C-alpha positions in Angstrom: -68.7 16.3 -103.3 -71.8 17.6 -105.2 -71.1 15.0 -107.9 -71.0 12.2 -105.3 -74.5 13.1 -103.9 -75.7 12.9 -107.5 -74.4 9.3 -107.7 -77.1 6.7 -106.8 -74.7 4.0 -105.7 -72.9 6.4 -103.5 -76.1 7.7 -101.9 -77.5 4.2 -101.4 -74.3 3.2 -99.5 -74.4 6.4 -97.5 -77.9 6.0 -96.2 -77.3 2.4 -95.3 -74.5 3.6 -93.1 -76.3 6.7 -91.8 -79.9 7.5 -92.5 -79.3 11.2 -92.1 -77.4 11.2 -95.4 -80.7 11.4 -97.2 -80.9 15.0 -96.1 -78.0 15.9 -98.4 -78.9 13.7 -101.4 -80.1 15.0 -104.7 -83.9 15.6 -104.8 -84.3 12.8 -107.3 -83.1 10.3 -104.8 -85.6 11.5 -102.2 -88.2 9.9 -104.5 -86.2 6.7 -104.9 -88.1 4.1 -102.9 -85.1 1.8 -102.2 -82.9 4.6 -101.0 -85.7 6.1 -98.7 -86.5 2.6 -97.3 -82.9 2.0 -96.4 -82.7 5.5 -94.8 -85.7 5.1 -92.6 -84.5 1.8 -91.4 -81.5 3.7 -89.9 -83.4 6.7 -88.8 -87.2 6.8 -88.9 -87.3 10.6 -88.5 -85.5 11.0 -91.9 -88.8 10.3 -93.6 -89.5 14.0 -93.2 -87.0 14.6 -96.1 -88.6 12.0 -98.4 -90.8 13.0 -101.2 -94.5 13.3 -100.3 -95.4 10.4 -102.5 -93.3 8.1 -100.3 -94.9 9.4 -97.2 -98.0 7.6 -98.4 -96.0 4.4 -98.9 -97.3 2.0 -96.2 -94.1 -0.1 -96.0 -91.8 2.9 -95.7 -93.9 4.5 -93.0 -94.2 1.2 -91.1 -90.4 0.8 -91.1 -90.0 4.5 -90.1 -92.3 4.2 -87.0 -90.7 0.9 -86.0 -87.4 2.7 -85.8 -88.7 6.0 -84.3 -92.4 6.2 -83.3 -92.3 9.9 -83.6 -91.9 9.6 -87.4 -95.7 9.2 -87.6 -96.0 12.9 -87.5 -94.5 13.1 -91.1 -96.7 10.3 -92.5 -99.6 11.0 -94.8 -102.9 11.6 -92.9 -104.4 8.4 -94.3 -101.7 6.3 -92.7 -102.2 8.1 -89.4 -105.5 6.2 -89.4 -103.8 2.9 -90.1 -104.3 0.8 -86.9 -101.3 -1.4 -87.4 -98.9 1.5 -88.2 -100.2 3.5 -85.2 -99.9 0.5 -82.9 -96.3 0.0 -83.9 -95.5 3.7 -83.5 -96.9 4.0 -79.9 -95.1 0.8 -78.9 -91.9 2.4 -79.9 -92.7 5.9 -78.5 -95.9 6.3 -76.5 -95.9 10.1 -77.0 -96.3 9.6 -80.7 -100.0 9.2 -79.8 -100.2 13.0 -80.1 -99.9 12.7 -84.0 -102.2 9.9 -84.7 -105.8 10.3 -86.0 -108.3 11.3 -83.4 -110.3 8.2 -84.0 -107.3 6.1 -82.8 -106.8 8.2 -79.7 -110.1 6.6 -78.7 -108.8 3.1 -79.4 -108.4 1.4 -76.0 -105.7 -1.1 -77.1 -103.6 1.6 -78.8 -103.9 4.0 -75.8 -103.0 1.2 -73.4 -99.9 0.3 -75.5 -98.9 4.0 -75.6 -99.1 4.5 -71.8 -97.2 1.3 -71.1 -94.4 2.8 -73.2 -94.7 6.3 -71.7 -97.2 7.1 -69.1 -97.4 10.7 -70.2 -99.0 9.6 -73.4 -102.3 9.7 -71.3 -102.3 13.4 -72.1 -103.2 12.7 -75.8 -105.8 10.0 -75.1 -109.5 10.7 -75.7 -111.2 12.1 -72.5 -113.3 8.9 -72.3 -110.2 6.8 -71.8 -108.8 9.2 -69.2 -111.6 7.8 -67.0 -110.4 4.2 -67.7 -109.0 3.0 -64.4 -106.7 0.3 -65.9 -105.2 2.8 -68.4 -104.7 5.4 -65.7 -103.0 2.8 -63.4 -100.7 1.7 -66.2 -99.9 5.3 -66.9 -98.8 6.3 -63.4 -96.8 3.0 -62.9 -94.8 4.0 -65.9 -94.7 7.8 -65.2 -96.1 9.0 -61.9 -96.5 12.5 -63.3 -99.1 11.2 -65.7 -101.7 11.4 -62.9 -102.2 15.1 -63.9 -103.9 13.9 -67.1 -106.2 11.4 -65.4 -109.9 12.1 -64.8 -110.5 14.0 -61.6 -112.3 11.0 -60.1 -109.3 8.8 -60.6 -107.1 11.4 -58.8 -109.1 10.4 -55.7 -108.4 6.7 -56.2 -105.9 5.8 -53.4 -104.3 2.9 -55.2 -103.6 5.0 -58.3 -102.3 7.9 -56.3 -100.0 5.6 -54.3 -98.5 4.1 -57.4 -98.1 7.5 -58.9 -96.1 8.9 -56.0 -94.0 5.8 -55.7 -92.9 6.4 -59.3 -92.6 10.2 -59.0 -93.0 11.9 -55.7 -93.8 15.2 -57.3 -97.0 13.6 -58.7 -98.4 14.5 -55.2 -99.2 18.0 -56.4 -102.0 16.6 -58.6 -103.5 14.1 -56.1 -106.2 14.5 -53.5 -104.3 12.7 -50.6 -101.9 15.5 -49.6 -102.7 14.8 -45.9 -102.5 11.0 -46.1 -99.3 10.1 -44.1 -98.5 6.9 -46.0 -98.9 8.4 -49.4 -97.0 11.6 -48.6 -94.1 9.6 -47.0 -93.9 7.4 -50.1 -93.8 10.6 -52.2 -91.0 12.0 -50.0 -89.0 8.8 -50.2 -89.1 9.1 -54.0 -88.5 12.8 -54.1 -87.8 15.0 -51.1 -89.2 18.0 -52.9 -92.6 16.5 -52.7 -92.8 18.1 -49.2 -93.8 21.3 -50.9 -97.2 19.8 -51.8 -97.9 18.1 -48.5 -100.7 19.3 -46.2 -99.6 21.9 -43.6 -100.2 19.3 -40.8 -97.5 17.0 -42.2 -95.0 19.9 -42.5 -95.0 19.8 -38.7 -94.4 16.0 -38.7 -90.8 15.4 -37.6 -90.4 12.0 -39.2 -91.8 13.2 -42.5 -89.5 16.3 -42.6 -86.4 14.3 -41.5 -87.0 11.9 -44.4 -87.5 14.8 -46.8 -84.3 16.7 -46.0 -82.3 13.5 -46.2 -83.4 13.4 -49.9 -83.3 17.1 -50.7 -81.8 19.4 -48.1 -83.5 22.5 -49.6 -87.0 21.1 -48.7 -86.2 22.4 -45.2 -87.8 25.6 -46.7 -91.2 24.1 -46.4 -90.8 22.7 -42.9 -92.7 24.1 -39.9 -90.7 26.9 -38.1 -90.3 24.6 -35.0 -88.6 21.9 -37.0 -86.2 24.5 -38.4 -85.0 24.7 -34.8 -84.5 20.9 -34.6 -80.8 20.2 -34.6 -81.0 16.8 -36.2 -83.4 17.9 -38.9 -81.3 21.0 -39.7 -78.0 19.0 -39.6 -79.3 16.4 -42.1 -80.6 19.2 -44.4 -77.3 21.0 -44.4 -75.4 17.8 -44.8 -77.4 17.0 -48.0 -77.2 20.6 -49.4 -75.2 23.4 -47.8 -77.6 25.9 -49.3 -80.2 24.7 -46.8 -78.5 27.0 -44.3 -80.6 29.7 -46.0 -83.7 28.2 -44.3 -82.4 27.2 -40.8 -83.5 29.0 -37.7 -81.5 32.1 -37.0 -80.2 30.5 -33.7 -78.1 28.0 -35.8 -76.6 30.9 -37.8 -75.2 32.1 -34.4 -74.1 28.7 -33.3 -70.3 28.3 -33.3 -70.2 24.5 -33.4 -72.9 24.2 -36.0 -71.4 26.8 -38.4 -67.9 25.3 -38.0 -69.2 21.9 -39.0 -70.9 23.4 -42.0 -67.7 25.2 -43.0 -65.9 21.8 -43.0 -68.4 20.7 -45.6 -68.2 23.9 -47.7 -66.9 27.4 -47.0 -70.1 28.8 -48.5 -71.6 28.2 -45.1 -69.9 31.4 -43.9 -72.2 33.5 -46.2 -75.1 32.4 -43.9 -73.3 32.9 -40.6 -74.7 35.6 -38.3 -72.7 38.8 -38.3 -72.2 38.4 -34.5 -69.7 35.6 -35.3 -67.5 38.0 -37.1 -66.9 39.6 -33.7 -66.6 36.3 -31.9 -62.9 35.7 -31.0 -63.4 32.0 -30.1 -65.2 31.2 -33.4 -62.7 33.1 -35.5 -59.8 31.3 -33.8 -61.4 27.9 -34.6 -62.1 29.0 -38.1 -58.5 30.2 -38.4 -57.3 26.7 -37.5 -59.5 25.2 -40.2 -58.7 27.6 -43.0 -56.7 30.8 -42.6 -57.9 32.4 -45.8 -61.6 31.9 -44.8 -60.8 33.5 -41.4 -59.2 36.5 -43.1 -62.2 37.1 -45.3 -64.8 36.5 -42.6 -63.2 38.5 -39.7 -60.2 40.5 -40.9 -59.5 42.4 -37.7 -59.6 39.4 -35.3 -57.6 37.2 -37.7 -55.0 40.0 -37.9 -54.7 39.9 -34.0 -54.3 36.1 -34.0 -51.6 36.2 -36.8 -49.7 38.9 -35.0 -49.7 36.9 -31.8 -48.5 33.8 -33.6 -45.7 35.7 -35.4 -44.6 37.3 -32.2 -44.3 33.9 -30.5 -42.2 32.6 -33.4 -39.8 35.6 -33.2 -39.3 35.3 -29.4 -36.2 33.3 -28.3 -36.8 30.2 -26.3 -35.4 31.6 -23.0 -38.0 34.4 -22.9 -40.4 33.6 -20.0 -44.0 34.5 -20.2 -45.0 37.1 -17.7 -47.4 36.0 -15.0 -49.4 38.8 -13.4 -52.8 39.5 -12.0 -53.2 42.9 -13.7 -56.0 42.7 -16.3 -57.0 45.4 -18.7 -60.4 47.0 -18.4 -62.2 45.0 -21.2 -65.2 42.8 -20.9 -64.1 39.9 -23.0 -60.5 39.5 -21.8 -61.3 36.2 -20.2 -61.3 34.7 -23.7 -57.5 35.2 -23.4 -56.7 36.0 -27.0 -55.8 39.6 -26.0 -54.4 38.8 -22.5 -51.0 40.3 -23.3 -50.9 41.9 -19.9 -51.1 38.5 -18.3 -49.2 36.4 -20.8 -46.8 37.2 -23.6 -47.1 35.9 -26.2 -50.7 34.8 -26.6 -51.3 31.4 -24.9 -52.0 28.3 -26.9 -55.7 27.2 -26.7 -56.0 23.8 -25.2 -59.8 23.5 -25.6 -63.2 25.0 -25.2 -66.0 23.8 -22.9 -69.5 24.8 -22.0 -68.2 26.7 -19.0 -64.9 28.2 -20.2 -61.7 28.0 -22.2 -58.3 26.5 -21.3 -54.9 27.6 -22.4 -51.3 26.3 -22.1 -49.1 28.9 -20.4 -45.6 29.2 -19.0 -45.3 30.1 -15.3 -42.4 32.4 -14.5 -41.4 31.4 -11.0 -41.6 27.7 -11.5 -40.4 27.8 -15.1 -43.0 25.2 -16.0 -45.9 24.8 -18.4 -49.3 25.0 -16.8 -53.0 25.1 -17.8 -55.0 28.3 -17.3 -58.7 28.0 -17.3 -61.1 31.0 -17.4 -64.8 30.9 -17.1 -67.0 32.7 -19.6 -69.8 33.7 -17.2 -69.4 35.9 -14.2 -69.8 34.4 -10.7 -73.3 34.7 -9.2 -72.8 33.7 -5.5 -69.8 34.8 -3.4 -70.3 32.0 -0.9 -70.6 29.3 -3.6 -67.5 30.7 -5.4 -65.4 30.6 -2.1 -66.3 27.0 -1.6 -65.3 26.2 -5.2 -62.0 27.9 -4.7 -61.4 26.1 -1.4 -62.1 22.8 -3.2 -59.8 23.6 -6.1 -57.0 24.6 -3.7 -57.1 21.4 -1.7 -53.9 19.4 -1.9 -54.9 16.3 0.1 -56.8 14.6 -2.8 -54.4 12.6 -4.9 -56.8 12.0 -7.8 -57.7 15.7 -8.3 -55.6 17.8 -10.7 -53.2 20.0 -8.7 -54.3 23.7 -8.6 -51.5 26.3 -8.2 -53.7 29.4 -8.2 -57.4 30.1 -8.2 -58.9 33.6 -7.8 -61.6 36.0 -9.1 -60.7 38.8 -11.5 -63.5 41.2 -12.5 -66.0 38.7 -11.2 -64.6 35.9 -13.4 -63.1 32.7 -11.9 -59.7 31.6 -13.2 -57.5 28.8 -12.1 -54.0 27.7 -12.9 -53.3 24.0 -12.8 -50.7 21.4 -13.6 -50.7 20.6 -17.3 -51.9 17.2 -18.5 -50.2 15.4 -21.3 -53.5 14.4 -22.9 -57.1 13.8 -22.0 -58.7 10.3 -22.0 -60.8 11.7 -24.9 -57.6 12.3 -26.8 -56.5 8.8 -26.0 -59.7 7.3 -27.4 -59.4 9.5 -30.5 -55.8 8.2 -31.1 -57.1 4.6 -30.8 -59.8 5.4 -33.3 -57.3 6.9 -35.7 -55.3 3.8 -35.4 -58.4 1.8 -36.3 -58.2 -0.5 -33.3 -62.0 -0.4 -33.1 -62.6 -1.2 -36.8 -60.4 -4.3 -37.5 -62.2 -7.1 -35.8 -61.3 -7.9 -32.2 -59.0 -5.5 -30.4 -55.6 -7.0 -29.6 -54.9 -8.6 -26.3 -52.1 -6.1 -25.7 -54.3 -3.1 -26.3 -57.0 -4.6 -24.0 -54.5 -4.9 -21.2 -53.4 -1.3 -21.9 -56.9 0.0 -21.7 -57.7 -1.9 -18.5 -54.5 -0.6 -16.8 -55.5 2.9 -17.7 -59.0 2.4 -16.3 -57.6 1.1 -13.0 -55.7 4.4 -12.7 -58.9 6.3 -13.3 -60.6 4.2 -10.6 -57.8 5.1 -8.2 -58.3 8.8 -8.8 -62.0 8.7 -8.5 -61.7 6.6 -5.3 -59.4 9.2 -3.8 -62.1 11.9 -4.4 -64.8 9.7 -3.0 -62.7 9.0 0.1 -63.0 12.7 0.9 -66.8 12.6 0.6 -66.7 14.5 -2.7 -68.9 13.6 -5.6 -67.7 14.9 -9.0 -70.9 14.2 -11.0 -69.5 15.3 -14.3 -67.1 12.5 -15.1 -66.4 11.9 -18.8 -63.2 11.3 -20.9 -62.6 15.0 -21.4 -62.5 15.6 -17.6 -59.8 12.9 -17.1 -56.2 13.8 -18.0 -52.9 12.0 -18.0 -50.3 13.6 -15.7 -47.1 11.5 -15.8 -48.2 8.0 -14.8 -51.5 9.0 -13.3 -54.9 9.9 -14.7 -56.3 12.8 -12.7 -59.8 14.4 -12.6 -60.3 18.0 -13.7 -63.2 20.5 -14.0 -64.2 20.8 -10.4 -64.5 24.6 -10.9 -67.7 24.0 -12.9 -69.3 22.5 -9.8 -71.3 23.8 -6.9 -70.3 22.6 -3.5 -73.1 22.4 -0.9 -73.1 21.0 2.6 -75.9 18.8 4.0 -74.1 17.0 6.9 -71.5 15.7 4.4 -70.0 17.7 1.6 -71.3 16.8 -1.8 -70.3 18.3 -5.1 -73.2 18.9 -7.5 -72.1 19.5 -11.1 -73.8 19.7 -14.5 -73.3 16.2 -16.0 -73.1 15.4 -19.7 -76.0 13.4 -21.0 -73.9 10.6 -22.5 -72.3 9.8 -19.0 -75.1 11.0 -16.7 -76.7 8.7 -14.2 -80.5 8.5 -14.0 -80.7 10.0 -10.5 -78.5 13.0 -11.5 -80.7 13.7 -14.4 -83.8 14.1 -12.3 -84.7 17.7 -11.3 -84.5 16.9 -7.6 -82.9 20.2 -6.9 -83.1 23.6 -8.6 -81.0 26.8 -8.4 -83.7 28.4 -6.2 -83.4 25.5 -3.8 -79.7 25.8 -3.7 -79.9 29.5 -3.0 -82.6 29.1 -0.3 -80.2 27.9 2.3 -82.8 25.5 3.7 -80.5 22.6 4.8 -83.4 20.3 5.6 -84.9 20.6 2.1 -81.4 20.2 0.5 -80.7 17.1 2.6 -83.9 15.6 1.5 -83.3 16.3 -2.2 -79.7 15.2 -2.4 -80.4 12.0 -0.4 -80.6 10.0 -3.6 -77.3 11.5 -5.0 -74.4 9.4 -3.8 -71.0 8.4 -5.1 -72.9 5.8 -7.2 -73.6 8.6 -9.7 -69.9 8.6 -10.6 -69.9 4.8 -10.8 -72.6 5.0 -13.5 -70.4 7.5 -15.4 -67.3 5.2 -15.0 -69.2 2.3 -16.5 -70.0 4.5 -19.5 -66.3 5.6 -19.7 -65.1 1.9 -19.6 -67.6 1.0 -22.4 -66.3 4.0 -24.5 -62.7 3.0 -23.9 -63.3 -0.6 -25.0 -65.6 0.1 -28.0 -65.7 3.8 -28.9 -69.4 3.3 -29.5 -72.0 6.2 -29.3 -73.3 6.1 -25.8 -76.9 6.1 -27.0 -79.1 3.1 -27.5 -81.0 2.8 -30.8 -84.5 4.2 -30.3 -86.0 1.6 -32.7 -84.6 -1.2 -30.7 -85.7 0.4 -27.4 -89.3 1.0 -28.6 -89.8 -2.3 -30.5 -91.7 -5.0 -28.7 -90.6 -7.6 -31.2 -86.9 -8.2 -30.6 -86.7 -11.5 -32.6 -85.6 -9.5 -35.7 -82.5 -8.1 -34.0 -79.3 -10.1 -34.6 -75.7 -9.9 -33.4 -74.8 -7.5 -36.2 -77.5 -5.0 -35.5 -76.1 -1.5 -34.7 -77.6 -1.3 -31.2 -75.8 2.0 -30.4 -76.6 5.1 -32.5 -75.6 8.7 -32.4 -79.3 9.6 -32.6 -80.5 7.1 -30.0 -81.6 7.4 -26.4 -79.1 8.2 -23.6 -78.5 5.5 -21.1 -79.9 7.5 -18.1 -83.3 7.6 -19.8 -83.2 3.9 -21.0 -82.5 2.4 -17.6 -85.5 4.1 -16.0 -87.6 1.1 -17.0 -86.9 -2.6 -16.4 -87.4 -3.5 -20.0 -85.1 -0.6 -21.2 -82.4 -1.6 -18.7 -82.6 -5.2 -19.8 -82.3 -4.2 -23.5 -79.3 -2.0 -22.7 -77.5 -4.8 -20.9 -78.3 -7.2 -23.7 -76.9 -4.7 -26.3 -73.7 -4.1 -24.2 -73.2 -7.9 -24.1 -73.5 -8.1 -27.9 -71.1 -5.2 -28.4 -68.4 -6.4 -26.0 -68.5 -9.9 -27.6 -68.0 -8.3 -31.0 -65.1 -6.1 -29.8 -63.2 -8.5 -27.5 -62.4 -12.0 -28.5 -64.5 -14.3 -26.3 -61.7 -16.9 -26.5 -59.7 -14.6 -24.1 -62.1 -15.8 -21.4 -62.7 -12.5 -19.8 -65.8 -11.2 -21.6 -68.5 -12.6 -19.2 -66.9 -11.1 -16.1 -66.0 -7.8 -17.9 -69.6 -7.5 -19.1 -70.9 -8.2 -15.6 -68.7 -5.4 -14.2 -69.9 -2.9 -16.8 -73.6 -3.6 -16.4 -73.2 -3.6 -12.6 -72.1 0.0 -13.0 -74.6 1.0 -15.7 -77.8 0.1 -13.9 -80.8 2.0 -12.5 -80.4 0.8 -8.8 -77.6 2.9 -7.5 -77.3 0.7 -4.4 -76.1 -2.2 -6.5 -73.4 -0.4 -8.6 -70.6 -1.3 -6.1 -67.8 1.2 -5.5 -64.4 2.0 -7.1 -62.6 -0.4 -4.9 -64.7 -3.4 -5.8 -64.5 -2.7 -9.6 -60.8 -2.1 -9.2 -60.4 -5.6 -7.7 -62.4 -7.1 -10.6 -60.4 -5.3 -13.3 -57.1 -6.2 -11.6 -58.0 -9.9 -11.6 -59.0 -9.7 -15.3 -55.6 -8.3 -16.0 -53.9 -11.0 -13.9 -55.8 -13.6 -15.9 -54.9 -12.0 -19.3 -51.2 -11.9 -18.2 -51.3 -15.6 -17.1 -50.8 -14.8 -13.4 -54.0 -16.6 -12.3 -56.0 -19.5 -13.8 -59.5 -19.2 -12.3 -60.7 -15.6 -12.8 -64.2 -16.2 -11.6 -63.3 -17.9 -8.3 -60.6 -15.3 -7.6 -63.0 -12.4 -8.1 -65.9 -13.9 -6.2 -63.7 -14.5 -3.2 -62.8 -10.8 -3.2 -66.0 -9.2 -4.4 -68.9 -11.2 -3.1 -71.4 -8.7 -4.4 -70.6 -9.9 -8.0 -72.3 -13.1 -7.1 -75.6 -11.2 -6.9 -75.4 -10.2 -10.6 -77.6 -12.6 -12.5 -76.1 -14.5 -15.5 -76.6 -12.7 -18.8 -79.3 -14.0 -21.0 -80.7 -12.9 -24.3 -83.7 -10.6 -24.4 -85.8 -13.4 -26.0 -84.8 -15.8 -23.1 -85.9 -13.2 -20.6 -89.1 -12.5 -22.4 -89.8 -16.3 -22.6 -89.1 -16.7 -18.8 -91.5 -13.8 -18.1 -94.2 -15.5 -20.2 -93.6 -18.8 -18.3 -94.0 -17.0 -15.0 -97.2 -15.4 -16.2 -98.5 -18.8 -17.3 -97.6 -20.4 -14.0 -99.4 -17.6 -12.1 -102.5 -18.1 -14.2 -102.3 -21.9 -13.6 -101.9 -21.4 -9.9 -104.8 -18.9 -9.9 -107.0 -21.5 -11.6 -106.0 -24.2 -9.2 -106.7 -21.9 -6.3 -110.2 -21.2 -7.7 -110.9 -24.9 -8.0 -109.7 -25.6 -4.4 -112.0 -22.8 -3.1 -114.9 -24.3 -5.0 -114.1 -27.8 -3.6 -113.9 -26.3 0.0 -117.4 -24.8 -0.5 -118.8 -28.2 -1.7 -117.3 -30.0 1.4 -118.6 -27.4 3.7 -122.1 -27.9 2.2 -121.8 -31.7 2.6 -120.8 -31.3 6.3 -123.7 -28.9 6.9 -126.1 -31.5 5.4 -124.6 -34.3 7.5 -124.9 -32.2 10.7 -128.6 -31.6 10.0 -129.2 -35.3 9.5 -127.5 -36.2 12.8 
């Protein structure tokens, strides 16, 4: 090999293939002009191994810097003053400006060429050129971080700073506009970590922080403490980076639902969970269903209890009947029912958790049937209120209410044993979603018929409750369960029953299905406890069965579309609706709930417009039922409770839609209007732009009439003056 590197022909061919070969050549060949020239054409930096005499060779140095600008550092000092060579080197690598002669670091053309290639080359420019606005602007456009080398006056130049942060958000740390909302938002869009350098006032700005954590979850660290309590902000941060859990408010570290969602993303979330969750039976059971190994590590003792219960259930023969007894052990948390072995053996299967309690599937000894056991988390506060709730639950004369077999108080906790539903309406919607019926264009006609038939059964059940002067006020798909061929209403035990002439059930509604009048704080716990029937009657006067009708409209919309029951905030707040087309996502998980939207005429109009668009995207208009179906939905989901109609009216409408879909009737509109005259009062649907245009026309007409009226008054005055003059003449 050593003989080869001493062979000129071999070395020449080697450097033509790979310039680095010069490094291994005999010293004699490092003085060979032809060999060195060929080598630098392949790798300019190889000039460092050339003989010093060739480092003064202008042609060789020029070829070297054309290939690698940085090669200028190995050139002879005289050539570092050569303007042509230097210009070529900075065009290839702007940072090569560091090695050129100081005189050329003052050359405006050379410096401009250098910063266009690499903005950070501004660092090596003469101080006089760091004050040059054009050079500074070109630098930051190429590399935003270059602003740190600009003159202090140019760091106050808004245009330069804006260009810098657009290119590199972290350039914000060197700017003088850390409280400028536009500039800081641009910085955050480019790099979420820029929030660290924002003014403290902006760290309290929700929009700014939300944008930041979407880019870099860990920037939650710099957010104001109040925003670390904001669920949407914190969720976005954790979604982007699980390690952001380190900076969330401590309340989230105790939040079962939040931590479980985070665990689904990464088991590392458990390291940030509050220690109280290790003693939380409900949380551990949910975690166990997600990942048994994680549950074992997180809460060994509770997980062991769960596994022993499951193993026991597997070992028992099928003919062993679970014992049913009212003897509870003396422990505070037995109503969670994981350790209720004195009541049920083996441990009951959890059906679901709610805000008020937990439900289990159990086997009842005497009837030898499966039933649902529900236990409330919180102790009862009012003996009178609890008795009324128990009386309501035990009623057997309401067809649409879930049948209750037993309802009592044990250790001041309410429990109830009811017939077991096959699935909730929420489960049905989830199954449809898994089958992707909402994602593959229009839903099929057969599925539409199935959904409407189910909704009629729901209407029947709610109607039976209303017929007994009972208002549920917490209707949603989770509170409606299938029992054989019926859909029955559950969760009456979470309600308060009061009497003000007629009996009315007041429950805590869920925001997505809540009517506007229910959401108003027209009554309080103090008012309910006061016993003042006159005040109560006044306050609940606006709360009628129409509250449930509003919820039913939301449920029907959910059944048909599975859309988030929140209207996009941007659409609601935007006065210019011309930019919103049919494909716009009007419904958003972060939007405004319907009960808040319909409180204004414009909001209600926009919601109805969005519902129309959504239904027409979900159901094929060619089926011929969309218009009347939309009318029915918007008649339910409207502000004026007196115009929502009742279950019977909507049942007639849906029944006629079904008849039309099945080919049993030909004129759906005529048939419905004969039966439900009130539907005639629902105005035809128009686009928001049409309504806005009509409003403008009415305003113009009013203005014109006002002008005409003024002219007439002026004319009357003139006539009166003429009459007065004529009278005087006579």
